[in-house]
C-alpha positions as a Markdown table, in Angstrom:
| # | Residue | x | y | z |
|---|---|---|---|---|
| 1 | Unk | 22.5 | -2.6 | 2.8 |
| 2 | Unk | 21.5 | -5.6 | 0.8 |
| 3 | Unk | 19.8 | -4.8 | -2.5 |
| 4 | Unk | 17.0 | -7.4 | -2.0 |
| 5 | Unk | 14.8 | -9.1 | 0.5 |
| 6 | Unk | 15.8 | -12.8 | 1.1 |
| 7 | Unk | 13.0 | -15.1 | -0.2 |
| 8 | Unk | 11.3 | -17.3 | 2.4 |
| 9 | Unk | 8.9 | -20.2 | 2.2 |
| 10 | Unk | 6.0 | -17.7 | 2.9 |
| 11 | Unk | 7.1 | -15.2 | 0.2 |
| 12 | Unk | 7.8 | -17.6 | -2.6 |
| 13 | Unk | 4.7 | -17.9 | -4.9 |
| 14 | Unk | 3.3 | -21.3 | -5.6 |
| 15 | Unk | 2.3 | -20.1 | -9.1 |
| 16 | Unk | 4.0 | -17.9 | -11.6 |
| 17 | Unk | 7.2 | -17.7 | -9.6 |
| 18 | Unk | 8.9 | -15.9 | -12.5 |
| 19 | Unk | 6.7 | -12.8 | -11.6 |
| 20 | Unk | 8.2 | -12.6 | -8.1 |
| 21 | Unk | 10.5 | -9.6 | -7.3 |
| 22 | Unk | 12.6 | -9.2 | -4.2 |
| 23 | Unk | 14.6 | -6.1 | -5.0 |
| 24 | Unk | 14.1 | -3.1 | -2.7 |
| 25 | Unk | 13.6 | -0.7 | -5.6 |
| 26 | Unk | 10.6 | -2.5 | -6.9 |
| 27 | Unk | 9.1 | -3.1 | -3.5 |
| 28 | Unk | 9.6 | 0.5 | -2.4 |
| 29 | Unk | 8.1 | 1.9 | -5.6 |
| 30 | Unk | 5.0 | -0.1 | -5.2 |
| 31 | Unk | 4.5 | 0.7 | -1.6 |
| 32 | Unk | 5.1 | 4.4 | -2.2 |
| 33 | Unk | 2.7 | 4.6 | -5.2 |
| 34 | Unk | -0.2 | 2.8 | -3.5 |
| 35 | Unk | -2.6 | 5.0 | -1.5 |
| 36 | Unk | -4.3 | 2.2 | 0.4 |
| 37 | Unk | -3.0 | -1.1 | 1.9 |
| 38 | Unk | -4.9 | -4.0 | 3.4 |
| 39 | Unk | -4.0 | -5.2 | 6.9 |
| 40 | Unk | -4.8 | -8.9 | 7.7 |
| 41 | Unk | -4.7 | -10.4 | 11.1 |
| 42 | Unk | -6.5 | -13.0 | 13.2 |
| 43 | Unk | -9.1 | -11.9 | 15.7 |
| 44 | Unk | -10.9 | -14.3 | 18.0 |
| 45 | Unk | -9.7 | -17.2 | 15.8 |
| 46 | Unk | -11.1 | -15.7 | 12.6 |
| 47 | Unk | -9.2 | -13.8 | 9.8 |
| 48 | Unk | -9.9 | -10.1 | 9.5 |
| 49 | Unk | -8.7 | -7.8 | 6.6 |
| 50 | Unk | -9.0 | -4.0 | 6.9 |
| 51 | Unk | -8.1 | -1.2 | 4.5 |
| 52 | Unk | -6.0 | 1.6 | 5.9 |
| 53 | Unk | -3.4 | 4.2 | 4.9 |
| 54 | Unk | 0.3 | 3.6 | 5.2 |
| 55 | Unk | 3.7 | 5.2 | 4.7 |
| 56 | Unk | 7.1 | 3.7 | 4.2 |
| 57 | Unk | 9.9 | 5.5 | 6.0 |
| 58 | Unk | 13.1 | 3.7 | 5.2 |
| 59 | Unk | 12.7 | 0.0 | 6.0 |
| 60 | Unk | 9.7 | 0.5 | 8.3 |
| 61 | Unk | 6.0 | 0.5 | 7.1 |
| 62 | Unk | 3.7 | 2.5 | 9.3 |
| 63 | Unk | 0.0 | 1.9 | 9.4 |
| 64 | Unk | -2.6 | 4.4 | 10.5 |
| 65 | Unk | -5.4 | 3.5 | 12.9 |
| 66 | Unk | -7.4 | 4.4 | 16.0 |
| 67 | Unk | -6.2 | 3.5 | 19.5 |
| 68 | Unk | -9.5 | 1.7 | 20.0 |
| 69 | Unk | -9.4 | -0.3 | 16.8 |
| 70 | Unk | -9.1 | -4.1 | 16.7 |
| 71 | Unk | -5.6 | -4.3 | 15.3 |
| 72 | Unk | -4.2 | -1.7 | 17.7 |
| 73 | Unk | -5.8 | -3.3 | 20.7 |
| 74 | Unk | -4.6 | -6.7 | 19.6 |
| 75 | Unk | -1.0 | -5.5 | 19.0 |
| 76 | Unk | -1.0 | -3.7 | 22.3 |
| 77 | Unk | -1.9 | -7.0 | 24.1 |
| 78 | Unk | 0.7 | -9.0 | 22.2 |
| 79 | Unk | 4.1 | -8.8 | 23.9 |
| 80 | Unk | 6.1 | -9.8 | 20.8 |
| 81 | Unk | 3.9 | -7.9 | 18.3 |
| 82 | Unk | 0.8 | -8.8 | 16.3 |
| 83 | Unk | 1.3 | -11.3 | 13.4 |
| 84 | Unk | 0.0 | -9.6 | 10.3 |
| 85 | Unk | 0.0 | -9.7 | 6.5 |
| 86 | Unk | -0.1 | -6.4 | 4.7 |
| 87 | Unk | -0.7 | -6.2 | 1.0 |
| 88 | Unk | -0.9 | -3.5 | -1.6 |
| 89 | Unk | -1.9 | -3.8 | -5.3 |
| 90 | Unk | -1.7 | -1.5 | -8.2 |
| 91 | Unk | -3.8 | -2.4 | -11.3 |
| 92 | Unk | -2.1 | -1.2 | -14.6 |
| 93 | Unk | -4.3 | -2.8 | -17.2 |
| 94 | Unk | -7.1 | -5.1 | -18.1 |
| 95 | Unk | -5.9 | -8.0 | -20.2 |
| 96 | Unk | -8.6 | -9.2 | -22.6 |
| 97 | Unk | -7.9 | -12.5 | -24.3 |
| 98 | Unk | -9.8 | -14.4 | -27.0 |
| 99 | Unk | -10.4 | -17.3 | -24.6 |
| 100 | Unk | -12.2 | -16.6 | -21.3 |
| 101 | Unk | -9.6 | -18.7 | -19.4 |
| 102 | Unk | -6.7 | -16.3 | -20.4 |
| 103 | Unk | -8.2 | -13.0 | -19.3 |
| 104 | Unk | -6.1 | -11.3 | -16.6 |
| 105 | Unk | -4.9 | -8.0 | -15.3 |
| 106 | Unk | -1.5 | -6.3 | -15.4 |
| 107 | Unk | -0.6 | -5.5 | -11.8 |
| 108 | Unk | 2.1 | -4.7 | -9.3 |
| 109 | Unk | 1.7 | -6.0 | -5.8 |
| 110 | Unk | 3.6 | -6.3 | -2.5 |
| 111 | Unk | 3.1 | -8.7 | 0.4 |
| 112 | Unk | 4.7 | -7.9 | 3.8 |
| 113 | Unk | 4.7 | -10.4 | 6.6 |
| 114 | Unk | 5.8 | -9.9 | 10.2 |
| 115 | Unk | 4.9 | -8.8 | 13.7 |
| 116 | Unk | 3.5 | -5.3 | 14.0 |
| 117 | Unk | 4.2 | -3.2 | 17.1 |
| 118 | Unk | 2.3 | -0.3 | 18.5 |
| 119 | Unk | 4.3 | 2.9 | 18.2 |
| 120 | Unk | 4.4 | 4.4 | 21.7 |
| 121 | Unk | 7.4 | 6.7 | 21.4 |
| 122 | Unk | 6.0 | 10.2 | 20.8 |
| 123 | Unk | 8.8 | 11.3 | 18.5 |
| 124 | Unk | 8.5 | 8.2 | 16.3 |
| 125 | Unk | 4.7 | 8.6 | 16.3 |
| 126 | Unk | 4.9 | 12.2 | 15.1 |
| 127 | Unk | 7.4 | 11.2 | 12.4 |
| 128 | Unk | 5.1 | 8.4 | 11.3 |
| 129 | Unk | 2.0 | 10.6 | 11.2 |
| 130 | Unk | 3.9 | 13.2 | 9.2 |
| 131 | Unk | 5.0 | 10.5 | 6.8 |
| 132 | Unk | 1.4 | 9.4 | 6.4 |
| 133 | Unk | 0.3 | 12.9 | 5.5 |
| 134 | Unk | 3.2 | 13.3 | 3.1 |
| 135 | Unk | 2.4 | 9.9 | 1.5 |
| 136 | Unk | -1.0 | 11.4 | 0.5 |
| 137 | Unk | 0.4 | 14.7 | -0.6 |
| 138 | Unk | 4.1 | 15.4 | -0.4 |
| 139 | Unk | 4.6 | 18.6 | 1.6 |
| 140 | Unk | 1.3 | 18.4 | 3.5 |
| 141 | Unk | 2.7 | 17.6 | 6.9 |
| 142 | Unk | 4.3 | 21.0 | 7.1 |
| 143 | Unk | 1.2 | 22.7 | 5.7 |
| 144 | Unk | -1.4 | 21.9 | 8.4 |
| 145 | Unk | -1.9 | 22.1 | 12.2 |
| 146 | Unk | 0.0 | 19.3 | 13.9 |
| 147 | Unk | -2.1 | 17.0 | 16.2 |
| 148 | Unk | -2.7 | 18.2 | 19.7 |
| 149 | Unk | -2.2 | 15.9 | 22.8 |
| 150 | Unk | -5.9 | 14.7 | 22.7 |
| 151 | Unk | -5.7 | 13.9 | 19.0 |
| 152 | Unk | -2.3 | 12.2 | 19.4 |
| 153 | Unk | -3.7 | 10.1 | 22.2 |
| 154 | Unk | -6.7 | 9.0 | 20.0 |
| 155 | Unk | -4.6 | 8.1 | 17.0 |
| 156 | Unk | -2.8 | 4.8 | 16.8 |
| 157 | Unk | 0.1 | 3.8 | 14.6 |
| 158 | Unk | 1.5 | 0.3 | 13.9 |
| 159 | Unk | 5.0 | -0.3 | 12.7 |
| 160 | Unk | 6.1 | -3.2 | 10.6 |
| 161 | Unk | 9.7 | -3.8 | 9.7 |
| 162 | Unk | 10.3 | -4.7 | 6.0 |
| 163 | Unk | 12.0 | -8.0 | 6.5 |
| 164 | Unk | 9.8 | -10.8 | 5.0 |
| 165 | Unk | 8.7 | -9.1 | 1.8 |
| 166 | Unk | 8.0 | -10.0 | -1.8 |
| 167 | Unk | 6.6 | -8.2 | -4.9 |
| 168 | Unk | 4.8 | -9.7 | -7.8 |
| 169 | Unk | 4.4 | -8.1 | -11.2 |
| 170 | Unk | 2.4 | -9.0 | -14.3 |
| 171 | Unk | 3.0 | -7.2 | -17.6 |
| 172 | Unk | 2.3 | -7.7 | -21.3 |
| 173 | Unk | -0.6 | -8.8 | -23.4 |
| 174 | Unk | -2.8 | -11.9 | -23.4 |
| 175 | Unk | -1.4 | -15.4 | -23.5 |
| 176 | Unk | -3.9 | -17.0 | -25.9 |
| 177 | Unk | -3.4 | -20.5 | -27.2 |
| 178 | Unk | -2.1 | -20.6 | -30.8 |
| 179 | Unk | -5.2 | -22.2 | -32.0 |
| 180 | Unk | -7.3 | -19.3 | -30.6 |
| 181 | Unk | -5.4 | -16.5 | -32.3 |
| 182 | Unk | -7.6 | -16.7 | -35.4 |
| 183 | Unk | -10.9 | -16.3 | -33.5 |
| 184 | Unk | -12.8 | -13.1 | -34.3 |
| 185 | Unk | -12.6 | -11.6 | -30.8 |
| 186 | Unk | -10.7 | -8.4 | -29.9 |
| 187 | Unk | -7.7 | -9.1 | -27.7 |
| 188 | Unk | -5.3 | -6.7 | -26.0 |
| 189 | Unk | -4.8 | -4.5 | -23.0 |
| 190 | Unk | -6.9 | -1.7 | -21.6 |
| 191 | Unk | -4.6 | 0.6 | -19.6 |
| 192 | Unk | -5.8 | 1.5 | -16.1 |
| 193 | Unk | -4.4 | 4.3 | -14.0 |
| 194 | Unk | -5.2 | 6.5 | -11.0 |
| 195 | Unk | -5.0 | 10.2 | -11.6 |
| 196 | Unk | -5.7 | 13.1 | -9.3 |
| 197 | Unk | -8.2 | 15.7 | -10.6 |
| 198 | Unk | -8.2 | 19.5 | -10.0 |
| 199 | Unk | -8.3 | 20.3 | -6.3 |
| 200 | Unk | -11.8 | 21.4 | -5.1 |
| 201 | Unk | -11.6 | 24.0 | -2.3 |
| 202 | Unk | -13.6 | 23.5 | 0.9 |
| 203 | Unk | -16.9 | 25.4 | 1.0 |
| 204 | Unk | -15.7 | 27.4 | 4.0 |
| 205 | Unk | -12.1 | 28.1 | 2.7 |
| 206 | Unk | -11.1 | 31.7 | 3.4 |
| 207 | Unk | -11.2 | 33.8 | 0.3 |
| 208 | Unk | -7.8 | 34.3 | -1.2 |
| 209 | Unk | -6.2 | 31.2 | 0.3 |
| 210 | Unk | -3.7 | 30.1 | -2.4 |
| 211 | Unk | -3.5 | 26.6 | -3.8 |
| 212 | Unk | -0.3 | 25.0 | -2.3 |
| 213 | Unk | 2.5 | 24.5 | -4.8 |
| 214 | Unk | 2.6 | 20.7 | -4.0 |
| 215 | Unk | -1.0 | 20.4 | -5.2 |
| 216 | Unk | -0.5 | 22.2 | -8.6 |
| 217 | Unk | 1.2 | 19.2 | -10.1 |
| 218 | Unk | -0.2 | 16.1 | -8.4 |
| 219 | Unk | 2.1 | 13.1 | -8.6 |
| 220 | Unk | -0.9 | 10.7 | -9.1 |
């Protein structure tokens, strides 16, 4: 397998090209760390962007939805798949500069372009749904009731092959102009992270139900 995704005209940034990344390791790490993605497509001639959950299984990105949702209906009506743009972004820090113009954020992002298809095969759909659960909490798919036929029929999954993909990464401190460095304003980076707190049991949880091992040390 190639170690990187070949750049295309659509995945080459017009600004800060030096921040672009095309290696699979970087792309996979960002996709796997993000809890939410944004799905963009065109509906009735107008752009629509929707947040949803996702999971990467190998070189396929699976997106969760309802069988009655706009993207699923549109993808089902498109013989060759629904043209989409899927993005994820992780914010790692607030970059505060002395000059207003040079404020920024440290981030890691991924853009995936392609034609999404509806997952109709039951076995693939079950694998994708399990992957979506394990993406939220690794080990959860084996620790809950699987979907029944009615639930499975009401749940939609889109599949998008990772072919036209790029990542973009910004790190480091502010890039103030030399003449501004003597100004009496604080400059630097405020780190930002997402962390899971202590699990809160449901009000109707049976007494004595143990906390699963996979929740004792959350990865986020």
